[in-house]
Every structure is written in structure tokens, then in C-alpha cells.
A tleap script that builds the chain and sets N, CA, C and O, in Angstrom:
source leaprc.protein.ff14SB
mol = sequence {
  NMET TRP TRP ARG SER SER PHE GLN SER LEU
  ARG ASP GLU MET LYS ASN ILE GLN GLU ASN
  LEU PRO VAL LYS ARG ASP GLN LEU LEU GLU
  LEU ARG ARG GLN ARG THR VAL TYR GLN LYS
  PRO GLY GLU ARG ILE ALA TYR TYR ASP LYS
  LEU ARG GLU ILE GLU ARG ASP GLU ALA ARG
  VAL THR GLU LEU GLN LYS GLN LEU ASP ASP
  LEU ASP THR LYS ALA ALA LYS ALA ALA VAL
  PRO LEU GLU TRP ARG CGLN
}
set mol.1.N position { 12.920 1.818 22.014 }
set mol.1.CA position { 11.679 2.546 22.097 }
set mol.1.C position { 10.659 1.613 21.206 }
set mol.1.O position { 10.242 2.087 20.149 }
set mol.2.N position { 10.267 0.357 21.592 }
set mol.2.CA position { 9.387 -0.701 20.641 }
set mol.2.C position { 8.364 0.065 20.496 }
set mol.2.O position { 8.136 -0.171 19.309 }
set mol.3.N position { 7.284 1.075 20.919 }
set mol.3.CA position { 6.499 1.293 20.571 }
set mol.3.C position { 6.715 2.229 19.510 }
set mol.3.O position { 6.112 2.077 18.448 }
set mol.4.N position { 7.362 3.006 19.650 }
set mol.4.CA position { 7.937 4.116 18.363 }
set mol.4.C position { 8.109 3.392 16.765 }
set mol.4.O position { 7.612 3.632 15.664 }
set mol.5.N position { 9.106 2.368 17.301 }
set mol.5.CA position { 9.630 1.826 15.834 }
set mol.5.C position { 8.623 0.791 15.503 }
set mol.5.O position { 8.902 -0.022 14.622 }
set mol.6.N position { 7.610 0.740 16.044 }
set mol.6.CA position { 6.602 -0.453 16.053 }
set mol.6.C position { 5.441 0.346 14.739 }
set mol.6.O position { 4.759 -0.174 13.856 }
set mol.7.N position { 5.601 1.485 15.060 }
set mol.7.CA position { 3.979 2.865 14.888 }
set mol.7.C position { 5.053 2.877 13.036 }
set mol.7.O position { 4.633 2.696 11.893 }
set mol.8.N position { 6.759 3.233 13.655 }
set mol.8.CA position { 7.159 3.900 12.444 }
set mol.8.C position { 7.355 2.891 11.138 }
set mol.8.O position { 7.222 3.270 9.975 }
set mol.9.N position { 7.645 1.743 11.479 }
set mol.9.CA position { 7.657 1.108 10.616 }
set mol.9.C position { 6.409 0.703 9.827 }
set mol.9.O position { 6.312 0.799 8.603 }
set mol.10.N position { 5.968 0.488 10.214 }
set mol.10.CA position { 4.259 0.618 9.675 }
set mol.10.C position { 3.886 1.778 8.725 }
set mol.10.O position { 3.609 1.779 7.525 }
set mol.11.N position { 3.984 2.951 9.819 }
set mol.11.CA position { 4.029 4.078 8.417 }
set mol.11.C position { 4.924 4.522 7.517 }
set mol.11.O position { 4.787 5.384 6.649 }
set mol.12.N position { 5.842 3.864 7.798 }
set mol.12.CA position { 6.642 3.556 6.570 }
set mol.12.C position { 6.626 3.235 5.163 }
set mol.12.O position { 6.791 3.855 4.112 }
set mol.13.N position { 6.284 1.660 5.621 }
set mol.13.CA position { 5.540 0.957 4.472 }
set mol.13.C position { 4.429 1.441 3.780 }
set mol.13.O position { 4.127 1.265 2.600 }
set mol.14.N position { 3.626 2.325 5.001 }
set mol.14.CA position { 2.288 2.663 4.065 }
set mol.14.C position { 3.166 3.434 3.393 }
set mol.14.O position { 3.774 2.856 2.492 }
set mol.15.N position { 3.467 4.862 3.618 }
set mol.15.CA position { 3.863 5.685 2.979 }
set mol.15.C position { 4.639 5.411 1.667 }
set mol.15.O position { 4.549 6.355 0.883 }
set mol.16.N position { 5.400 4.337 1.209 }
set mol.16.CA position { 6.416 4.121 0.347 }
set mol.16.C position { 4.843 3.472 -0.510 }
set mol.16.O position { 4.585 3.906 -1.632 }
set mol.17.N position { 4.034 2.576 0.070 }
set mol.17.CA position { 3.121 1.712 -1.209 }
set mol.17.C position { 2.238 3.179 -1.982 }
set mol.17.O position { 1.948 3.566 -3.114 }
set mol.18.N position { 2.072 3.621 -0.593 }
set mol.18.CA position { 1.196 4.916 -1.294 }
set mol.18.C position { 1.741 5.758 -2.499 }
set mol.18.O position { 1.389 6.054 -3.641 }
set mol.19.N position { 2.883 6.011 -1.563 }
set mol.19.CA position { 3.584 6.982 -2.933 }
set mol.19.C position { 3.857 6.762 -4.609 }
set mol.19.O position { 3.864 7.588 -5.522 }
set mol.20.N position { 4.108 5.078 -4.610 }
set mol.20.CA position { 4.038 4.035 -5.395 }
set mol.20.C position { 2.790 3.507 -6.422 }
set mol.20.O position { 2.694 2.906 -7.492 }
set mol.21.N position { 1.908 4.111 -5.418 }
set mol.21.CA position { 0.479 3.332 -6.342 }
set mol.21.C position { 0.337 4.452 -7.510 }
set mol.21.O position { -0.165 4.004 -8.541 }
set mol.22.N position { 0.634 5.615 -7.534 }
set mol.22.CA position { -0.012 6.532 -8.515 }
set mol.22.C position { 0.862 6.141 -10.054 }
set mol.22.O position { 0.616 6.017 -11.254 }
set mol.23.N position { 1.536 6.088 -9.498 }
set mol.23.CA position { 2.983 5.319 -10.655 }
set mol.23.C position { 2.333 4.245 -11.551 }
set mol.23.O position { 1.824 4.304 -12.670 }
set mol.24.N position { 2.552 3.104 -10.547 }
set mol.24.CA position { 1.908 2.408 -10.884 }
set mol.24.C position { 0.558 2.108 -11.528 }
set mol.24.O position { 0.242 1.002 -11.968 }
set mol.25.N position { -0.421 3.503 -11.544 }
set mol.25.CA position { -2.147 3.568 -11.704 }
set mol.25.C position { -1.710 3.742 -13.130 }
set mol.25.O position { -2.331 3.040 -13.928 }
set mol.26.N position { -0.399 4.839 -13.831 }
set mol.26.CA position { -0.319 5.517 -14.301 }
set mol.26.C position { 0.239 4.792 -15.453 }
set mol.26.O position { 0.162 5.352 -16.546 }
set mol.27.N position { 0.999 3.194 -15.347 }
set mol.27.CA position { 1.626 2.196 -15.770 }
set mol.27.C position { 0.116 1.279 -16.656 }
set mol.27.O position { -0.084 0.711 -17.730 }
set mol.28.N position { -0.632 1.603 -15.430 }
set mol.28.CA position { -1.710 0.662 -15.793 }
set mol.28.C position { -2.503 1.100 -16.819 }
set mol.28.O position { -2.921 0.494 -17.806 }
set mol.29.N position { -2.711 2.628 -16.332 }
set mol.29.CA position { -3.504 3.376 -18.104 }
set mol.29.C position { -3.062 3.124 -18.905 }
set mol.29.O position { -3.810 2.742 -19.805 }
set mol.30.N position { -1.074 3.148 -19.285 }
set mol.30.CA position { -0.744 2.976 -20.392 }
set mol.30.C position { -0.566 1.752 -21.058 }
set mol.30.O position { -0.342 1.709 -22.267 }
set mol.31.N position { -0.669 0.556 -20.205 }
set mol.31.CA position { -0.579 -0.967 -20.153 }
set mol.31.C position { -2.415 -0.670 -20.979 }
set mol.31.O position { -2.670 -1.337 -21.981 }
set mol.32.N position { -3.230 0.078 -20.571 }
set mol.32.CA position { -4.766 -0.594 -21.055 }
set mol.32.C position { -4.794 0.041 -22.267 }
set mol.32.O position { -5.260 -0.731 -23.105 }
set mol.33.N position { -4.431 1.372 -22.852 }
set mol.33.CA position { -3.957 1.519 -24.063 }
set mol.33.C position { -3.711 0.889 -25.046 }
set mol.33.O position { -4.241 0.458 -26.070 }
set mol.34.N position { -2.333 0.936 -24.270 }
set mol.34.CA position { -1.332 -0.220 -25.616 }
set mol.34.C position { -2.602 -1.867 -25.663 }
set mol.34.O position { -2.739 -2.486 -26.718 }
set mol.35.N position { -3.068 -2.127 -24.861 }
set mol.35.CA position { -4.434 -3.472 -25.019 }
set mol.35.C position { -5.270 -3.026 -25.825 }
set mol.35.O position { -5.839 -3.856 -26.534 }
set mol.36.N position { -5.575 -1.754 -25.964 }
set mol.36.CA position { -6.656 -1.384 -26.807 }
set mol.36.C position { -6.032 -1.169 -28.140 }
set mol.36.O position { -6.610 -1.665 -29.107 }
set mol.37.N position { -4.689 -0.351 -28.369 }
set mol.37.CA position { -4.484 -0.501 -29.390 }
set mol.37.C position { -4.067 -1.683 -30.079 }
set mol.37.O position { -4.648 -2.050 -31.100 }
set mol.38.N position { -3.131 -2.281 -29.605 }
set mol.38.CA position { -2.860 -3.785 -30.350 }
set mol.38.C position { -2.953 -5.321 -29.635 }
set mol.38.O position { -2.144 -6.236 -29.781 }
set mol.39.N position { -4.073 -5.320 -28.894 }
set mol.39.CA position { -4.500 -6.492 -28.025 }
set mol.39.C position { -3.612 -7.944 -28.561 }
set mol.39.O position { -4.092 -8.948 -29.089 }
set mol.40.N position { -2.395 -7.701 -28.274 }
set mol.40.CA position { -1.495 -9.193 -27.964 }
set mol.40.C position { -1.498 -9.521 -26.863 }
set mol.40.O position { -1.533 -8.610 -26.036 }
set mol.41.N position { -1.463 -10.976 -26.354 }
set mol.41.CA position { -1.538 -11.942 -25.657 }
set mol.41.C position { -0.305 -11.171 -24.384 }
set mol.41.O position { -0.647 -11.186 -23.202 }
set mol.42.N position { 1.136 -10.516 -24.798 }
set mol.42.CA position { 1.578 -10.050 -24.374 }
set mol.42.C position { 1.300 -8.848 -23.193 }
set mol.42.O position { 1.895 -8.794 -22.117 }
set mol.43.N position { 0.145 -7.806 -23.706 }
set mol.43.CA position { 0.130 -7.230 -23.388 }
set mol.43.C position { -0.926 -7.673 -22.489 }
set mol.43.O position { -0.531 -7.531 -21.332 }
set mol.44.N position { -1.875 -8.056 -22.529 }
set mol.44.CA position { -3.224 -8.021 -22.140 }
set mol.44.C position { -2.334 -9.074 -20.457 }
set mol.44.O position { -2.487 -8.906 -19.247 }
set mol.45.N position { -1.706 -9.801 -21.036 }
set mol.45.CA position { -0.977 -10.576 -19.278 }
set mol.45.C position { 0.126 -9.328 -18.379 }
set mol.45.O position { 0.601 -9.595 -17.275 }
set mol.46.N position { 0.351 -8.172 -19.004 }
set mol.46.CA position { 1.072 -7.417 -18.484 }
set mol.46.C position { 0.214 -5.951 -17.864 }
set mol.46.O position { 0.464 -4.953 -17.188 }
set mol.47.N position { -0.781 -6.497 -18.496 }
set mol.47.CA position { -2.120 -5.429 -17.881 }
set mol.47.C position { -2.974 -5.644 -16.750 }
set mol.47.O position { -3.565 -4.822 -16.050 }
set mol.48.N position { -2.922 -7.222 -16.683 }
set mol.48.CA position { -3.924 -7.975 -15.697 }
set mol.48.C position { -2.540 -8.442 -14.341 }
set mol.48.O position { -2.647 -8.850 -13.185 }
set mol.49.N position { -1.622 -8.200 -15.009 }
set mol.49.CA position { 0.046 -8.413 -14.171 }
set mol.49.C position { -0.090 -7.287 -12.944 }
set mol.49.O position { -0.209 -7.396 -11.723 }
set mol.50.N position { -0.013 -6.139 -13.872 }
set mol.50.CA position { -0.497 -5.003 -13.237 }
set mol.50.C position { -1.153 -4.308 -12.159 }
set mol.50.O position { -0.824 -3.522 -11.270 }
set mol.51.N position { -2.364 -4.973 -12.623 }
set mol.51.CA position { -3.771 -4.880 -12.273 }
set mol.51.C position { -3.372 -5.556 -10.846 }
set mol.51.O position { -3.214 -4.744 -9.934 }
set mol.52.N position { -3.214 -6.726 -10.575 }
set mol.52.CA position { -2.906 -7.465 -9.937 }
set mol.52.C position { -2.093 -6.834 -8.732 }
set mol.52.O position { -2.612 -6.161 -7.841 }
set mol.53.N position { -1.127 -7.055 -8.800 }
set mol.53.CA position { -0.508 -5.787 -8.199 }
set mol.53.C position { -0.676 -4.593 -7.568 }
set mol.53.O position { 0.057 -4.385 -6.601 }
set mol.54.N position { -1.672 -3.537 -7.965 }
set mol.54.CA position { -2.055 -2.673 -7.482 }
set mol.54.C position { -3.328 -2.998 -6.570 }
set mol.54.O position { -3.672 -2.352 -5.581 }
set mol.55.N position { -3.925 -4.068 -7.072 }
set mol.55.CA position { -4.807 -4.655 -6.012 }
set mol.55.C position { -4.120 -4.773 -4.662 }
set mol.55.O position { -4.366 -4.156 -3.626 }
set mol.56.N position { -3.122 -5.785 -4.925 }
set mol.56.CA position { -2.312 -6.203 -3.686 }
set mol.56.C position { -1.974 -5.062 -2.714 }
set mol.56.O position { -2.368 -5.150 -1.551 }
set mol.57.N position { -1.111 -3.759 -3.213 }
set mol.57.CA position { -1.152 -2.972 -2.802 }
set mol.57.C position { -1.425 -1.673 -1.887 }
set mol.57.O position { -0.976 -0.853 -1.085 }
set mol.58.N position { -2.807 -2.263 -2.845 }
set mol.58.CA position { -4.449 -1.180 -1.850 }
set mol.58.C position { -5.003 -2.264 -0.669 }
set mol.58.O position { -5.935 -1.926 0.061 }
set mol.59.N position { -4.355 -3.603 -0.534 }
set mol.59.CA position { -5.329 -4.571 0.380 }
set mol.59.C position { -4.305 -4.192 1.144 }
set mol.59.O position { -4.448 -3.840 2.315 }
set mol.60.N position { -2.972 -4.246 0.412 }
set mol.60.CA position { -1.880 -3.901 2.209 }
set mol.60.C position { -1.979 -2.577 2.720 }
set mol.60.O position { -1.335 -2.374 3.749 }
set mol.61.N position { -2.216 -2.231 2.549 }
set mol.61.CA position { -2.697 -0.609 2.638 }
set mol.61.C position { -3.294 -0.835 3.871 }
set mol.61.O position { -2.990 -0.719 5.059 }
set mol.62.N position { -4.514 -1.300 3.013 }
set mol.62.CA position { -5.742 -1.819 4.135 }
set mol.62.C position { -5.489 -1.913 5.317 }
set mol.62.O position { -5.635 -1.078 6.210 }
set mol.63.N position { -4.966 -3.290 5.365 }
set mol.63.CA position { -4.369 -4.054 6.471 }
set mol.63.C position { -3.151 -3.350 7.566 }
set mol.63.O position { -3.068 -3.540 8.780 }
set mol.64.N position { -2.144 -2.372 6.574 }
set mol.64.CA position { -1.711 -1.390 7.382 }
set mol.64.C position { -2.058 -0.732 8.380 }
set mol.64.O position { -1.678 -0.721 9.551 }
set mol.65.N position { -3.060 -0.004 7.633 }
set mol.65.CA position { -3.989 1.260 8.746 }
set mol.65.C position { -4.960 0.257 9.729 }
set mol.65.O position { -5.545 0.682 10.725 }
set mol.66.N position { -5.026 -1.356 9.190 }
set mol.66.CA position { -5.491 -1.743 10.290 }
set mol.66.C position { -4.905 -1.907 11.526 }
set mol.66.O position { -5.263 -1.626 12.670 }
set mol.67.N position { -3.832 -2.473 11.003 }
set mol.67.CA position { -2.823 -3.010 12.225 }
set mol.67.C position { -2.406 -1.868 13.369 }
set mol.67.O position { -2.140 -2.035 14.559 }
set mol.68.N position { -2.467 -0.048 12.186 }
set mol.68.CA position { -1.961 0.679 12.945 }
set mol.68.C position { -2.896 1.144 14.449 }
set mol.68.O position { -2.594 1.534 15.576 }
set mol.69.N position { -4.356 0.797 13.591 }
set mol.69.CA position { -5.200 1.376 14.525 }
set mol.69.C position { -5.411 0.020 16.012 }
set mol.69.O position { -5.804 0.240 17.157 }
set mol.70.N position { -5.001 -1.238 15.425 }
set mol.70.CA position { -4.906 -2.111 16.665 }
set mol.70.C position { -3.711 -1.783 17.978 }
set mol.70.O position { -3.833 -2.161 19.143 }
set mol.71.N position { -2.703 -1.080 17.474 }
set mol.71.CA position { -1.252 -1.095 17.593 }
set mol.71.C position { -1.410 0.300 18.460 }
set mol.71.O position { -0.585 0.489 19.353 }
set mol.72.N position { -2.818 1.644 18.146 }
set mol.72.CA position { -3.180 2.781 18.531 }
set mol.72.C position { -3.669 2.280 19.685 }
set mol.72.O position { -3.263 2.727 20.758 }
set mol.73.N position { -4.745 1.138 19.615 }
set mol.73.CA position { -5.481 1.110 20.450 }
set mol.73.C position { -5.037 0.380 21.831 }
set mol.73.O position { -5.451 0.533 22.981 }
set mol.74.N position { -3.721 -0.739 21.116 }
set mol.74.CA position { -3.213 -1.554 22.744 }
set mol.74.C position { -1.684 -0.631 23.306 }
set mol.74.O position { -1.118 -1.068 24.307 }
set mol.75.N position { -1.248 0.314 22.771 }
set mol.75.CA position { -0.727 1.771 22.513 }
set mol.75.C position { -1.792 2.483 23.758 }
set mol.75.O position { -1.348 2.655 24.894 }
set mol.76.N position { -2.454 2.659 23.591 }
set mol.76.CA position { -3.498 3.758 24.415 }
set mol.76.C position { -4.139 2.655 25.848 }
set mol.76.O position { -4.602 3.289 26.796 }
set mol.77.N position { -4.145 1.685 25.921 }
set mol.77.CA position { -4.423 0.855 26.783 }
set mol.77.C position { -2.807 0.723 27.894 }
set mol.77.O position { -2.730 0.993 29.093 }
set mol.78.N position { -2.244 0.471 27.428 }
set mol.78.CA position { -0.902 0.475 28.477 }
set mol.78.C position { 0.086 1.635 28.292 }
set mol.78.O position { 1.317 1.657 28.311 }
set mol.79.N position { -1.368 3.147 28.001 }
set mol.79.CA position { -0.739 4.336 28.647 }
set mol.79.C position { 0.848 5.029 27.861 }
set mol.79.O position { 1.612 5.960 28.117 }
set mol.80.N position { 0.748 3.906 26.764 }
set mol.80.CA position { 2.073 4.719 26.469 }
set mol.80.C position { 1.963 6.013 25.797 }
set mol.80.O position { 0.941 5.961 25.112 }
set mol.81.N position { 2.472 7.027 25.683 }
set mol.81.CA position { 2.738 8.503 25.559 }
set mol.81.C position { 2.266 8.801 24.176 }
set mol.81.O position { 2.648 7.988 23.334 }
set mol.82.N position { 1.302 10.076 23.626 }
set mol.82.CA position { 0.864 9.855 22.692 }
set mol.82.C position { 1.820 10.590 21.514 }
set mol.82.O position { 1.554 10.584 20.312 }
set mol.83.N position { 3.115 11.290 22.200 }
set mol.83.CA position { 4.603 11.309 20.805 }
set mol.83.C position { 4.754 10.366 20.835 }
set mol.83.O position { 5.241 10.497 19.712 }
set mol.84.N position { 4.904 8.726 21.135 }
set mol.84.CA position { 5.721 7.484 20.844 }
set mol.84.C position { 4.903 7.393 19.944 }
set mol.84.O position { 5.532 7.090 18.930 }
set mol.85.N position { 3.394 7.521 19.635 }
set mol.85.CA position { 2.905 6.949 18.829 }
set mol.85.C position { 3.040 7.741 17.333 }
set mol.85.O position { 2.692 7.064 16.367 }
set mol.86.N position { 3.595 9.342 17.020 }
set mol.86.CA position { 3.023 9.890 16.284 }
set mol.86.C position { 4.066 9.469 15.167 }
set mol.86.O position { 3.912 9.844 14.005 }
savepdb mol mol.pdb
quit
């Protein structure tokens, strides 16, 4: 079932990213606190690296959602049963 596996793989990747984002945001907050207190170059680098990682993850979630929407449109045009798209 190509349709099911396609939907499932996109949803699994999106779910994995979304589950990890709160942890990464907490790490960013901690790095922000360290940067405020210590102002070492290493903390600044780590902070901006984590910020870029979060931005990449958020962009990927947006991209995955668009792919899911496009796949759903194609599936609807191909008369794929709704339960295969869940």
C-alpha cells in the first residue's frame, strides 16, 4: 500500500520533529541564560547553533505539512479511500 506508507512516513517524521522541538526550545532557553551570565564565545556559538537547528526543524515541519496536503490532494483525485490516508 504505497499510499498508506507515504502518508505514514510523512506523519511519523513530522511527529518526531514536533515531539523533539519542546526539548530543543528548553535547551535554547538554558543556553540563553548561560550566554547572559557568562558571555563566553562558546555559549554564543552553541546558542546560535541550537537556534538554527530549531528554525530548520520548524521549516521542515512546514514542508512536511505541505507535502501531506499535496499527497492528500493527489490521493483524493485518485479516489484513494479515506482510511488509507489516515
